N, C-alpha and C positions, 0 to 999 in steps of 0.2 A: 380618873377612877373607872374603872369597866364592869358597867353593871347592863342588864339586859334591859333596852329605854323605855319606859312606860309612853303610852299610860297603859299600867295592868288594870285589869279588870277581873271580875270573882263572876265564876262557873258554879251553880251548885247542880250536882245532879244526883241524887236522892241524897245518901250520907257523904257525899264526897264533893269539896270542894276545891276547885280549880283555880288558882290565881295565874291569867294568864296576860302574855306581852302582846298588844296588835300588831308589832312591827316583831321584825328576824323572820326567821325560817327556822321551819318546822318541819319533820316527816308527814308528808299530806294521807298518806294511810291509816296514821294514828290520830294524828291531831290538826288541825288546818293553821292553828298559833302558837307558839312554845309556851306550856308551862311553866313557870317560874315556880311556883311551888304547891304541893296536897296537903289540904286540910282535911282529918277524917272526922266529921263531926259526930260520931258515936262512941269516941274515944273519949267517953266524960269519965273515967275514971279520976283527974285530976282535978278540971276544968268544965264549969257546963258549956251547953251547946251557945247559949249565949255570948258568953266571953269567947267562945273559938271564932263564931261571927264578927266580934268585935277585933280580935285578932287580925283577923283577916280581910278586914278594912282597912286597919293600919299599916298591912306589909303591901296590899295593894296599895295605897296612897305613899309609898316610899318614895318613887320617882319623884312626883308631883311637889311632895314635899323639898326631898332633896333640889331641885330644878326650883322652886320658890326660894329657899333661902341662899340658892349660888346667887341668885340675881341681884336677891337684897344686900348681902356683903359687900357686892363690888360695884353701890352707888351709896354717896352720899344723902342723898335725900331719898323718902321713899313716896313714890308716884299713885297715885290711884288705879295705874292698871298692877303696880308690885302687890297692892293691899288686895287687889281681887284677885290675883294669882293667889296668895297666900291664904284667903279666904277661901277658895275655891278646895285646894288644897286640903285645910284642915277639915271641911266640908267632907271632903271625900273620905280622910280618915275616919269621922265621926260616923260614916255609913248614910249619909244626907244628900 
């Protein structure tokens, strides 16, 4: 699977939320890290700002969730470290 490697972080500036990767190459004169996606918090016609922020958290947690599930599916038993990785990914998805 080819995707922008995580972790992804959310950076809000005014009404715009940028979900960015801490890895990869970006154009330094534009942004220091690549933007994975952008969320407009004022586009409230369909969903609330709170729901948009929750969606941003879930999107930003996608690489962590994917990697945690990949590790678990390759193992016959789930170790405490795996549970911790899963727990951390879920907390990030929940914005905690």
